[in-house]
C-alpha positions as CSV (number, residue, x, y, z in Angstrom):
1,M,-18.4,31.3,-25.7
2,S,-17.7,27.7,-24.5
3,E,-16.6,27.2,-20.9
4,A,-13.0,26.5,-20.3
5,A,-12.0,22.9,-19.7
6,P,-11.4,22.1,-16.0
7,A,-7.8,22.0,-14.9
8,V,-6.4,18.6,-14.3
9,R,-5.4,18.3,-10.7
10,P,-2.3,16.3,-9.7
11,A,-3.3,13.7,-7.1
12,S,-1.9,10.6,-5.3
13,T,-3.6,7.4,-4.2
14,M,-2.2,4.8,-1.8
15,L,-2.8,1.0,-1.8
16,L,-1.6,-0.1,1.7
17,L,-1.1,-3.9,1.8
18,R,-0.8,-6.5,4.4
19,D,-1.0,-10.3,4.4
20,G,-4.1,-11.7,6.1
21,K,-5.4,-15.2,6.9
22,D,-7.5,-15.2,3.7
23,G,-4.8,-13.7,1.5
24,M,-3.5,-10.2,0.8
25,E,-5.5,-7.3,2.2
26,V,-5.7,-3.7,1.2
27,F,-6.8,-0.7,3.4
28,M,-9.9,1.1,2.0
29,V,-12.1,3.8,3.3
30,V,-15.8,4.8,2.6
31,R,-16.1,8.3,1.5
32,H,-18.4,10.7,3.3
33,H,-21.8,11.1,1.4
34,Q,-21.3,14.9,1.4
35,I,-18.0,14.7,-0.4
36,D,-18.4,16.0,-4.0
37,F,-16.1,13.3,-5.5
38,A,-16.9,9.6,-5.2
39,S,-19.3,10.3,-2.3
40,G,-20.3,7.1,-0.4
41,A,-17.8,5.0,-2.4
42,L,-15.3,2.5,-1.2
43,V,-11.9,4.0,-2.2
44,F,-8.2,3.8,-1.5
45,P,-6.9,6.7,0.6
46,G,-5.7,9.6,-1.5
47,G,-6.4,13.1,-2.8
48,S,-5.1,16.2,-4.5
49,L,-1.5,17.3,-3.9
50,D,-1.0,20.1,-1.4
51,P,1.3,23.1,-2.0
52,D,3.4,21.9,0.9
53,D,4.1,18.6,-0.9
54,Q,6.1,20.6,-3.4
55,V,7.8,22.5,-0.6
56,L,8.7,19.3,1.2
57,A,10.1,17.9,-2.1
58,S,12.8,20.7,-1.9
59,K,13.9,19.5,1.6
60,P,15.8,16.3,1.1
61,D,16.6,16.1,4.9
62,L,12.9,15.3,5.4
63,Y,12.6,12.3,3.1
64,F,14.6,9.4,1.7
65,H,14.5,7.9,-1.8
66,P,17.5,6.2,-3.3
67,D,16.9,7.4,-6.9
68,K,17.2,10.9,-8.3
69,L,13.6,12.0,-9.0
70,D,12.3,15.3,-10.3
71,A,10.4,17.6,-8.0
72,L,6.9,16.5,-9.3
73,A,7.7,12.8,-8.9
74,L,8.8,13.5,-5.3
75,A,5.7,15.6,-4.6
76,F,3.4,12.8,-5.9
77,R,5.1,10.3,-3.5
78,I,5.1,12.8,-0.6
79,G,1.4,13.5,-1.3
80,A,0.7,9.8,-1.1
81,L,2.3,9.5,2.4
82,R,0.6,12.7,3.6
83,E,-2.8,11.5,2.5
84,T,-2.1,8.1,4.1
85,F,-1.4,9.8,7.4
86,E,-4.4,12.1,7.1
87,E,-6.9,9.4,6.1
88,C,-5.5,6.3,7.8
89,G,-3.3,7.6,10.7
90,I,-0.6,5.4,9.3
91,L,2.9,7.0,9.1
92,L,5.5,5.6,6.8
93,A,8.6,7.3,8.1
94,R,11.8,6.7,10.0
95,P,13.4,8.6,12.9
96,K,16.2,10.8,11.4
97,G,19.4,8.8,11.2
98,S,17.7,5.4,11.6
99,K,17.0,2.7,9.1
100,A,14.2,1.3,11.2
101,P,10.6,2.4,10.7
102,V,9.0,4.6,13.3
103,S,7.6,2.6,16.1
104,A,3.9,2.2,16.6
105,A,4.1,4.1,19.9
106,Q,5.8,7.1,18.3
107,A,3.5,7.0,15.3
108,Q,0.6,7.1,17.7
109,Q,2.1,10.0,19.5
110,V,2.5,11.9,16.3
111,E,-1.0,11.1,15.3
112,D,-2.5,12.2,18.6
113,K,-0.6,15.5,18.5
114,H,-0.9,16.5,14.8
115,R,-3.4,14.5,12.7
116,A,-6.5,16.6,13.4
117,A,-4.5,19.8,13.0
118,L,-3.1,18.6,9.7
119,C,-6.5,17.7,8.3
120,E,-7.8,21.1,9.4
121,G,-5.0,22.9,7.7
122,K,-3.6,24.3,11.0
123,I,-0.2,22.7,10.5
124,K,1.9,21.6,7.5
125,F,3.2,18.1,7.0
126,S,6.7,19.4,6.6
127,E,6.5,21.1,10.0
128,I,5.3,17.9,11.6
129,L,8.2,15.9,10.2
130,A,10.8,18.6,11.1
131,G,9.4,19.0,14.6
132,E,9.3,15.3,15.3
133,G,12.7,14.5,13.7
134,L,11.3,12.2,11.1
135,V,12.2,11.3,7.5
136,L,9.5,10.1,5.0
137,A,10.2,6.6,3.7
138,L,9.5,7.3,0.1
139,D,11.5,4.3,-0.9
140,T,8.8,2.0,0.5
141,L,6.4,3.1,-2.4
142,V,6.2,1.2,-5.7
143,P,4.4,2.8,-8.6
144,F,1.3,0.8,-9.5
145,A,-1.0,2.7,-11.8
146,H,-1.5,6.1,-13.5
147,W,-5.1,7.3,-14.3
148,I,-6.3,10.6,-15.7
149,T,-10.0,11.5,-15.4
150,P,-11.8,11.4,-18.8
151,V,-12.1,14.6,-20.9
152,G,-15.4,16.3,-20.3
153,M,-15.8,15.5,-16.7
154,P,-16.5,18.4,-14.3
155,K,-13.5,17.5,-12.2
156,R,-10.4,15.9,-13.6
157,F,-7.4,14.4,-11.7
158,D,-4.0,13.2,-12.8
159,T,-3.6,10.4,-10.3
160,Q,-0.5,8.4,-9.5
161,F,-1.3,5.1,-7.6
162,Y,1.3,3.5,-5.3
163,I,1.5,0.3,-3.4
164,A,3.4,-0.3,-0.1
165,R,3.5,-2.7,2.7
166,A,1.8,-1.4,5.8
167,P,3.8,-1.3,9.0
168,E,2.9,-4.4,10.9
169,D,2.1,-2.6,14.2
170,Q,0.1,0.3,12.7
171,L,-3.5,-0.7,12.2
172,G,-5.0,2.4,10.6
173,A,-8.4,4.1,11.0
174,H,-10.6,6.4,9.0
175,D,-10.6,10.1,9.9
176,G,-14.3,10.4,10.5
177,H,-14.6,13.5,8.3
178,E,-13.8,12.8,4.6
179,S,-14.2,9.1,5.3
180,V,-16.8,7.5,7.6
181,D,-15.7,3.9,7.7
182,S,-12.5,1.8,6.9
183,V,-11.7,-1.8,6.4
184,W,-8.9,-4.1,5.7
185,V,-10.2,-6.3,2.9
186,T,-9.0,-8.7,0.2
187,P,-9.5,-7.4,-3.3
188,Q,-11.8,-10.4,-4.0
189,Q,-14.0,-9.6,-1.0
190,A,-14.3,-5.9,-1.9
191,L,-15.4,-6.8,-5.4
192,A,-17.9,-9.4,-4.0
193,D,-19.3,-7.0,-1.5
194,T,-19.9,-4.5,-4.3
195,K,-22.0,-7.0,-6.2
196,T,-24.2,-7.6,-3.1
197,G,-24.7,-3.8,-2.7
198,R,-22.7,-3.5,0.5
199,F,-20.2,-1.1,-1.2
200,K,-20.1,0.9,-4.4
201,L,-16.9,1.4,-6.5
202,V,-15.9,3.9,-9.1
203,F,-14.5,2.4,-12.3
204,A,-10.8,3.0,-11.6
205,T,-11.0,1.5,-8.1
206,E,-12.8,-1.6,-9.5
207,R,-10.1,-2.1,-12.2
208,N,-7.3,-1.6,-9.8
209,L,-8.8,-4.1,-7.3
210,L,-9.0,-6.7,-10.1
211,K,-5.4,-6.0,-11.0
212,L,-4.2,-6.1,-7.4
213,G,-6.2,-9.3,-6.8
214,E,-4.0,-11.2,-9.3
215,N,-1.5,-11.5,-6.4
216,R,-2.0,-13.5,-3.3
217,T,0.7,-12.0,-1.1
218,V,2.2,-8.6,-0.5
219,D,5.6,-9.8,-1.7
220,T,4.3,-11.0,-5.1
221,A,2.3,-7.7,-5.5
222,L,5.3,-5.6,-4.9
223,D,7.5,-7.7,-7.1
224,A,5.1,-7.6,-10.0
225,A,4.8,-3.8,-9.7
226,R,8.5,-3.4,-9.6
227,K,8.8,-5.4,-12.8
228,S,6.2,-3.4,-14.8
229,K,5.9,0.3,-15.7
230,P,2.4,1.8,-15.3
231,V,0.6,2.6,-18.6
232,T,-1.3,5.9,-18.4
233,V,-5.0,5.4,-18.6
234,T,-7.3,8.2,-19.7
235,P,-10.7,6.4,-20.2
236,E,-12.5,7.5,-23.3
237,I,-16.3,7.6,-23.2
238,I,-17.8,6.0,-26.3
239,P,-21.3,5.1,-27.4
240,G,-22.4,1.5,-26.8
241,E,-25.6,-0.4,-27.8
242,G,-28.8,1.6,-27.6
243,K,-28.4,4.5,-25.2
244,K,-25.6,2.8,-23.2
245,R,-22.2,4.3,-22.9
246,Q,-18.9,2.5,-22.6
247,L,-15.3,3.3,-21.5
248,R,-12.3,2.5,-23.6
249,I,-8.9,2.1,-22.0
250,P,-5.5,0.9,-23.3
251,L,-5.4,-2.8,-23.6
252,E,-1.7,-2.8,-22.7
253,A,-2.5,-1.2,-19.3
254,G,-3.3,-4.8,-18.1
255,Y,-6.8,-4.4,-16.8
256,G,-8.3,-7.4,-18.5
257,G,-9.8,-5.7,-21.5
258,E,-10.2,-2.6,-23.6
259,V,-13.9,-1.7,-23.7
260,F,-16.2,-1.8,-20.6
261,D,-19.8,-0.9,-20.0
262,L,-20.3,2.3,-18.1
263,T,-22.7,1.7,-15.2
């Protein structure tokens, strides 16, 4: 009897952006070498959805989004902001009743009180928000990409990618557990550092860095994302020349090609 195919896990990934002196920068972390997915790789913050993300989606007093979204769409966005707080310490939220983002001082207080406990599963994100009188700023997220892990892989993820402007006064830092280093870097520099061996990238991260790098500023990146709808990408593993393997993705997804060597 053949083994059952692994379940596809819903996941969210965040591309936090800021304008730097050498162009637009994105926040990235280096995964711990003992993590079983993308170990040691330079990645965008993100991870699988948590059951509390769905619970939080049913509590509209704890988030703001101007559009009517279904529960799963809300959970994906909530998961992105929860993972951002867990992995970066950056909180995209507003005090309840305010249109202004949470101050750096308050964000730091919330991080000091709750980040470690959240990462350890000792408290829920919804409990933190309710207790601190905060509302998640889901409206700051713009859908950027949608990738599903190829069929046949031992772990498969259905991942929604979002981009957002990082709060100017929140710098971000890795958690020291799932990630062991962090960096604000231009997409071009991240790709260049991969060629020299400083970093390693998984295929989806590399393609999204290239796509993101078509923009020089946060404004142009956000504007471009708002004007386009992500095309779902489920890479197909196909035979190449000799013993090589290749990946095929939809040309219309906008990643500069259709067939790529699998390295």
